[in-house]
Backbone bond lengths (Angstrom), bond angles and torsions (degrees), N, CA, C in turn:
res aa  C-N    CA-C-N  psi(-1)  N-CA   C-N-CA  omega(-1)  CA-C   N-CA-C  phi
1 M - - - 1.459 - - 1.524 109.70 -
2 N 1.308 116.41 136.42 1.450 121.12 177.99 1.516 110.04 -78.22
3 T 1.303 117.01 151.64 1.459 123.60 176.27 1.523 108.27 -133.40
4 P 1.327 117.71 161.51 1.461 119.07 174.83 1.536 112.26 -56.14
5 Q 1.315 117.31 -40.14 1.466 120.41 178.67 1.526 111.01 -60.36
6 L 1.317 117.07 -45.39 1.463 120.70 179.78 1.536 110.80 -64.98
7 S 1.327 117.22 -40.12 1.473 120.22 177.34 1.524 110.98 -57.96
8 I 1.326 116.19 -45.72 1.464 121.06 -179.99 1.529 110.21 -64.38
9 Q 1.317 116.60 -46.90 1.463 120.30 -178.82 1.524 111.51 -61.63
10 Q 1.331 118.02 -40.11 1.457 119.91 179.64 1.527 111.50 -70.30
11 Y 1.319 117.12 -33.45 1.465 120.14 173.33 1.533 109.59 -60.34
12 I 1.323 116.59 -48.38 1.464 120.51 -179.31 1.528 110.35 -64.57
13 N 1.332 118.29 -42.42 1.467 120.74 177.24 1.528 110.84 -60.65
14 A 1.323 117.13 -40.09 1.465 120.97 179.28 1.535 110.41 -64.44
15 K 1.327 116.25 -50.08 1.469 120.85 -176.21 1.519 111.52 -68.22
16 D 1.310 117.12 -51.45 1.462 120.39 -175.13 1.523 112.55 -67.47
17 G 1.325 116.77 -34.75 1.458 120.99 -176.96 1.509 114.73 -96.91
18 N 1.344 117.47 4.39 1.468 121.95 -177.03 1.531 110.41 54.03
19 R 1.338 114.98 53.93 1.465 122.46 -178.89 1.532 109.76 -126.60
20 P 1.342 117.66 77.57 1.459 119.53 -176.01 1.522 113.81 -60.52
21 H 1.321 118.80 -24.77 1.472 120.30 -179.69 1.536 112.06 -62.02
22 L 1.328 118.22 -23.64 1.465 120.84 179.84 1.528 113.13 -73.08
23 L 1.329 117.05 -14.56 1.463 119.17 -179.11 1.527 112.25 -64.56
24 S 1.326 118.27 -21.51 1.474 119.44 176.77 1.526 111.07 -65.51
25 Q 1.326 117.65 -18.59 1.463 122.42 176.90 1.528 111.89 -97.78
26 A 1.324 115.92 4.13 1.457 120.59 -176.48 1.522 113.79 -123.95
27 L 1.334 116.40 -40.35 1.458 121.20 -172.05 1.519 111.47 -119.04
28 A 1.318 116.14 141.51 1.462 120.85 170.94 1.532 108.11 -65.12
29 P 1.337 118.30 152.33 1.476 120.24 -179.14 1.525 113.48 -54.91
30 D 1.333 117.36 -34.60 1.463 121.56 -178.23 1.539 112.00 -104.46
31 A 1.318 117.16 28.13 1.462 122.24 -178.86 1.527 110.86 -57.60
32 I 1.316 114.21 153.67 1.465 121.97 179.66 1.525 108.32 -120.98
33 L 1.328 115.22 135.41 1.457 122.84 176.70 1.521 108.44 -118.12
34 D 1.325 115.85 128.93 1.457 121.88 171.23 1.517 107.54 -119.39
35 M 1.331 115.77 136.33 1.461 121.67 -178.97 1.519 109.30 -118.52
36 I 1.325 115.25 131.58 1.459 122.41 173.69 1.525 105.26 -117.66
37 V 1.320 116.56 108.08 1.464 121.42 -175.09 1.522 108.28 -107.84
38 R 1.328 115.97 115.19 1.463 121.63 -176.79 1.523 112.40 -106.34
39 T 1.307 116.41 22.98 1.462 121.71 179.23 1.519 108.06 -141.50
40 G 1.310 116.24 149.79 1.455 119.72 179.53 1.521 113.38 -91.49
41 S 1.340 117.44 2.46 1.458 119.92 -173.62 1.527 114.36 -90.70
42 I 1.324 117.09 1.20 1.462 121.56 176.12 1.524 106.83 -155.95
43 S 1.319 117.36 150.56 1.465 118.49 -179.23 1.526 110.55 -136.75
44 F 1.316 114.49 147.51 1.451 124.39 176.98 1.525 107.95 -145.76
45 P 1.323 117.47 158.45 1.472 118.76 172.75 1.531 110.07 -64.35
46 D 1.325 116.30 150.36 1.469 121.06 -179.87 1.530 112.90 -69.74
47 H 1.336 116.92 -32.84 1.465 120.90 -171.63 1.528 109.01 -147.29
48 V 1.329 116.06 130.57 1.460 121.81 178.73 1.527 107.82 -136.75
49 E 1.327 116.38 136.94 1.469 120.65 -179.80 1.515 110.75 -120.52
50 G 1.337 115.05 135.69 1.453 122.34 175.85 1.520 112.73 97.12
51 R 1.332 115.17 140.32 1.457 121.84 -178.08 1.528 112.16 -56.44
52 A 1.318 117.63 -44.76 1.470 120.44 -177.86 1.528 111.42 -63.65
53 A 1.312 117.38 -43.47 1.469 120.73 -179.69 1.535 110.97 -67.69
54 I 1.320 116.71 -39.44 1.464 120.39 177.05 1.531 109.42 -63.61
55 G 1.317 116.80 -42.67 1.459 120.90 177.85 1.511 112.24 -61.09
56 D 1.319 116.24 -37.90 1.460 119.61 178.40 1.527 110.99 -63.20
57 V 1.341 116.34 -43.77 1.468 120.80 -176.95 1.530 111.76 -74.88
58 L 1.350 116.61 -52.15 1.464 120.24 -169.60 1.524 114.52 -90.69
59 V 1.328 117.84 -11.52 1.461 119.45 179.95 1.524 110.12 -118.59
60 S 1.318 117.48 -65.30 1.463 120.51 -173.01 1.528 112.85 -64.18
61 R 1.328 117.66 -55.35 1.466 119.58 -179.18 1.524 112.05 -69.24
62 F 1.317 116.20 -37.82 1.459 121.64 176.92 1.534 109.43 -59.47
63 G 1.338 116.36 -43.55 1.464 121.85 -179.61 1.520 113.84 -68.41
64 Q 1.313 117.60 -18.26 1.465 120.12 175.81 1.527 111.57 -75.11
65 T 1.335 115.56 -22.50 1.460 120.69 -174.50 1.530 113.31 -105.00
66 F 1.340 116.06 -33.98 1.464 120.04 -173.13 1.527 111.38 -123.52
67 E 1.348 115.15 152.76 1.464 122.01 175.03 1.522 108.22 -143.35
68 N 1.325 116.23 178.08 1.474 121.08 -178.05 1.525 110.41 53.87
69 V 1.325 116.78 44.33 1.463 121.90 -173.25 1.531 110.32 -87.89
70 Y 1.321 115.36 127.54 1.464 123.21 173.55 1.519 107.19 -125.78
71 T 1.328 116.99 112.28 1.462 121.46 176.61 1.514 108.36 -109.03
72 F 1.316 116.21 130.80 1.461 121.65 -178.37 1.526 110.07 -119.54
73 C 1.315 116.03 132.97 1.460 121.92 167.90 1.520 105.37 -90.89
74 L 1.311 116.30 124.08 1.457 120.44 -174.78 1.524 110.38 -90.90
75 G 1.314 115.15 120.35 1.455 121.47 -179.68 1.517 111.85 112.13
76 A 1.306 114.71 -168.67 1.466 121.59 -177.59 1.523 110.76 -80.88
77 P 1.333 117.44 149.75 1.468 121.05 177.00 1.530 111.68 -65.38
78 P 1.334 116.90 164.70 1.471 120.25 178.90 1.524 111.39 -71.33
79 A 1.316 115.08 159.48 1.468 121.65 174.43 1.529 109.28 -65.80
80 T 1.297 116.11 154.60 1.469 122.33 -178.98 1.524 112.14 -58.05
81 D 1.329 117.18 -32.25 1.469 120.75 -177.10 1.532 113.12 -101.88
82 A 1.323 117.78 14.67 1.467 120.92 -178.15 1.531 110.65 -66.18
83 N 1.315 116.16 137.05 1.461 121.81 173.15 1.519 111.47 -98.49
84 V 1.344 115.95 -24.66 1.458 122.32 176.48 1.523 107.90 -136.56
85 F 1.320 115.14 155.19 1.460 119.85 -179.97 1.516 108.18 -157.72
86 Q 1.313 115.74 137.56 1.462 121.13 176.60 1.519 108.92 -128.02
87 C 1.322 116.05 137.05 1.457 120.09 173.83 1.518 109.19 -152.05
88 K 1.319 114.36 156.57 1.455 119.50 170.82 1.528 107.51 -78.04
89 W 1.326 115.53 154.69 1.453 120.44 175.26 1.517 108.93 -131.06
90 L 1.328 113.45 158.45 1.454 122.83 177.89 1.519 106.61 -136.84
91 V 1.317 117.88 138.23 1.458 121.04 178.40 1.524 109.35 -132.39
92 A 1.337 114.98 141.91 1.463 122.56 171.12 1.516 106.48 -129.11
93 M 1.332 117.20 136.48 1.464 120.57 -176.61 1.520 108.79 -162.69
94 S 1.328 114.90 176.93 1.457 119.21 176.63 1.516 109.64 -129.72
95 G 1.322 115.11 151.31 1.450 121.21 175.85 1.522 109.28 -80.45
96 K 1.323 116.21 137.18 1.460 119.87 -178.83 1.525 112.37 -69.65
97 D 1.301 117.70 -34.36 1.466 119.88 -175.91 1.527 112.90 -74.73
98 G 1.330 117.07 -54.64 1.459 119.22 -174.28 1.510 115.43 -104.12
99 G 1.337 117.67 -7.98 1.450 120.80 179.93 1.513 114.69 74.96
100 E 1.343 117.13 10.40 1.456 120.21 179.25 1.530 109.89 -67.94
101 A 1.318 115.33 152.99 1.465 121.50 176.10 1.517 108.39 -86.95
102 R 1.327 115.51 142.37 1.467 120.88 175.33 1.528 107.13 -126.86
103 V 1.317 115.93 133.46 1.462 121.69 176.50 1.519 107.17 -132.49
104 G 1.330 116.31 126.77 1.452 120.46 -177.73 1.516 111.79 -138.35
105 C 1.326 114.70 172.10 1.462 120.56 179.96 1.518 109.42 -156.20
106 G 1.318 114.30 164.00 1.452 120.11 178.02 1.508 110.82 173.84
107 L 1.328 115.24 -154.10 1.461 122.34 -178.18 1.514 110.46 -124.56
108 Y 1.320 115.46 143.07 1.456 123.02 167.46 1.522 107.42 -108.38
109 D 1.320 116.86 132.64 1.466 122.92 171.31 1.521 106.40 -121.97
110 W 1.329 116.32 111.14 1.464 123.52 -175.26 1.517 110.67 -105.97
111 Q 1.335 115.97 141.51 1.470 122.56 169.56 1.519 106.71 -127.47
112 F 1.327 115.85 129.40 1.456 121.20 -174.80 1.523 111.39 -110.95
113 D 1.326 115.29 143.90 1.457 120.97 172.96 1.534 106.98 -66.18
114 P 1.345 118.64 128.20 1.465 120.43 -175.26 1.533 113.72 -66.42
115 T 1.321 117.82 -19.85 1.461 120.46 -179.45 1.525 111.76 -93.67
116 S 1.325 116.90 -54.07 1.462 119.99 -175.68 1.526 112.66 -84.06
117 R 1.337 117.50 -19.63 1.466 124.89 -175.67 1.536 112.15 66.48
118 L 1.337 117.03 9.29 1.458 121.20 174.21 1.529 108.88 -78.16
119 T 1.309 116.30 156.61 1.464 121.34 178.43 1.521 109.01 -71.87
120 E 1.339 115.68 124.73 1.457 119.32 177.04 1.525 111.40 -103.52
121 R 1.330 116.96 -20.27 1.465 120.22 176.66 1.530 107.74 -150.47
122 L 1.322 115.22 134.48 1.459 121.68 177.88 1.517 108.37 -133.59
123 T 1.322 115.47 126.16 1.458 121.03 172.69 1.523 106.73 -111.91
124 I 1.323 115.41 122.64 1.457 121.37 178.76 1.521 108.17 -111.23
125 T 1.316 115.80 120.47 1.457 121.45 173.58 1.523 107.43 -102.05
126 I 1.318 116.21 122.32 1.461 121.25 174.73 1.526 106.43 -100.37
127 Q 1.319 116.09 107.02 1.458 121.70 -177.08 1.527 111.32 -83.85
128 H 1.330 116.21 -48.39 1.468 121.38 -179.23 1.524 108.83 -138.74
129 M 1.330 116.59 145.95 1.462 123.01 170.93 1.527 106.19 -143.54
130 K 1.318 115.66 106.19 1.462 122.01 -175.47 1.531 109.80 -100.12
131 T 1.306 115.86 140.50 1.460 122.38 176.57 1.524 108.24 -109.85
132 L 1.329 115.21 125.58 1.456 122.12 178.03 1.523 108.86 -114.50
133 P 1.310 118.35 153.85 1.468 120.03 -178.83 1.528 112.41 -62.21
134 A 1.323 115.09 156.24 1.468 121.03 179.99 1.523 111.36 -55.93
135 A 1.320 117.86 -30.12 1.467 121.27 178.58 1.527 112.19 -62.51
136 D 1.361 117.38 -23.49 1.471 121.41 178.94 1.524 112.87 -88.19
137 L 1.322 117.35 -7.38 1.468 120.15 -176.94 1.530 113.05 -57.73
138 P 1.339 120.82 -44.73 1.468 118.79 -179.70 1.526 113.86 -57.32
139 M 1.339 117.80 -41.39 1.472 118.46 -179.94 1.524 111.33 -70.80
140 V 1.320 118.20 -34.91 1.465 120.82 177.94 1.524 110.17 -67.28
141 M 1.314 117.78 -44.29 1.462 121.09 -179.83 1.527 111.72 -69.22
142 A 1.326 117.94 -35.36 1.463 120.72 176.62 1.528 109.87 -62.37
143 W 1.315 116.65 -42.33 1.464 121.79 178.14 1.526 110.61 -64.13
144 A 1.327 117.04 -53.61 1.470 121.22 -175.61 1.526 111.57 -62.61
145 S 1.297 117.73 -39.67 1.469 120.10 -175.67 1.523 112.80 -72.23
146 R 1.324 117.92 -13.39 1.471 120.46 177.92 1.526 113.16 -94.73
147 L 1.316 118.10 -8.15 1.467 121.01 -178.47 1.526 110.50 -82.75
148 D 1.331 116.47 152.11 1.467 120.60 173.62 1.522 108.36 -62.36
149 Y 1.321 116.45 137.71 1.469 121.89 -171.90 1.514 109.97 -131.12
150 P 1.312 119.19 134.06 1.457 129.04 -3.40 1.528 114.16 -91.19
151 W 1.347 118.50 -4.35 1.462 121.00 -179.96 1.517 107.95 -96.76
152 C 1.309 116.45 121.96 1.462 121.35 -174.90 1.523 108.75 -137.03
153 S 1.307 115.95 141.28 1.465 118.68 175.56 1.528 109.20 -74.44
154 T 1.301 114.98 148.57 1.462 120.87 176.69 1.521 109.98 -58.51
155 E 1.328 115.59 -42.42 1.457 120.62 -177.57 1.528 111.29 -59.33
156 A 1.331 117.02 -45.81 1.469 120.44 -179.74 1.529 110.54 -64.32
157 A 1.313 116.47 -41.04 1.466 120.03 -177.73 1.523 111.74 -62.99
158 V 1.321 117.00 -44.76 1.460 118.74 -175.73 1.517 113.06 -84.63
159 S 1.325 118.19 -27.90 1.467 118.62 -177.21 1.517 111.79 -68.71
160 N 1.312 117.96 -24.21 1.461 121.30 -179.40 1.524 112.93 -112.34
161 A 1.327 117.08 12.57 1.467 120.36 -176.90 1.526 110.65 -64.93
162 P 1.330 116.19 146.78 1.465 119.23 177.00 1.524 111.44 -57.06
163 D 1.307 115.10 144.14 1.455 121.25 179.40 1.528 108.22 -81.92
164 S 1.329 115.31 86.59 1.455 120.79 -178.01 1.520 108.65 -139.60
165 G 1.317 115.74 126.14 1.465 119.81 177.38 1.517 112.23 -59.76
166 A 1.336 116.82 -26.64 1.464 120.60 -179.70 1.527 112.07 -65.42
167 L 1.330 117.37 -19.69 1.467 120.55 -176.58 1.526 113.53 -97.38
168 Q 1.326 118.40 2.93 1.463 120.59 -175.38 1.535 113.08 -59.44
169 D 1.331 118.31 -41.69 1.467 120.23 178.41 1.525 110.91 -62.35
170 V 1.321 117.28 -39.74 1.462 121.86 178.86 1.530 109.56 -64.04
171 I 1.311 117.43 -49.56 1.465 121.64 -178.32 1.523 110.46 -60.93
172 Q 1.327 117.06 -43.98 1.472 119.75 179.71 1.521 111.57 -62.46
173 F 1.323 117.43 -42.35 1.458 119.99 178.35 1.527 110.52 -62.39
174 V 1.304 116.79 -44.23 1.465 121.44 -176.94 1.524 111.43 -63.06
175 I 1.333 117.99 -40.59 1.462 119.35 -175.07 1.532 113.55 -83.93
176 N 1.330 117.78 -20.83 1.466 119.28 179.84 1.519 110.33 -77.18
177 P 1.339 117.09 140.51 1.470 119.33 178.82 1.528 111.65 -63.68
178 I 1.315 115.37 154.34 1.469 120.76 174.38 1.510 106.87 -69.60
179 S 1.322 116.62 129.31 1.454 119.63 -178.98 1.518 110.59 -66.03
180 E 1.311 116.06 147.20 1.471 121.55 179.94 1.525 110.94 -58.56
181 K 1.332 116.74 -40.77 1.462 120.22 179.89 1.519 110.22 -60.21
182 R 1.339 116.90 -45.62 1.466 121.00 -179.30 1.518 110.39 -67.76
183 A 1.314 117.83 -39.46 1.461 121.15 -176.97 1.532 111.66 -64.12
184 Q 1.336 117.31 -25.39 1.456 120.18 -178.32 1.523 112.58 -85.81
185 L 1.318 119.35 -10.33 1.471 121.77 -178.48 1.503 111.28 -69.40
């Protein structure tokens, strides 16, 4: 039986591992993706409909540009019977062309089909996406590869974060509570 937790994990496995076939275990065929991008350092379409189109954007094309991807959902997984779920996320990855490190954060807002438990709507807010020089990639990957994956506590993520001034906005976003106004959207 599928669960919201499994849907989320398979989405992350599909995206991080460049395995679009796993999206059938994560997204409903007619799933909807909305993207809210609050940084100019990465771009995505605002709205995508259908599992195949979402896979093209978030897995196939994403995988052409980035590798060594670690996406973490911060906090505890959703309940088995959850219809909606919100969590902060953190990502560490590298660019395929220049080898630069990328570290970003934001919010996931999930809506699950009550019968199949597959994701029927996903809103991804990208709050920050920082680019660090290729020389910083080893420390970023050492940090990311030691964290629990894909569910990680906020405390573990920030207590071992690389000591880089470039990551301060990411760390601050991760440790600050989700505002009540945002949580109700």
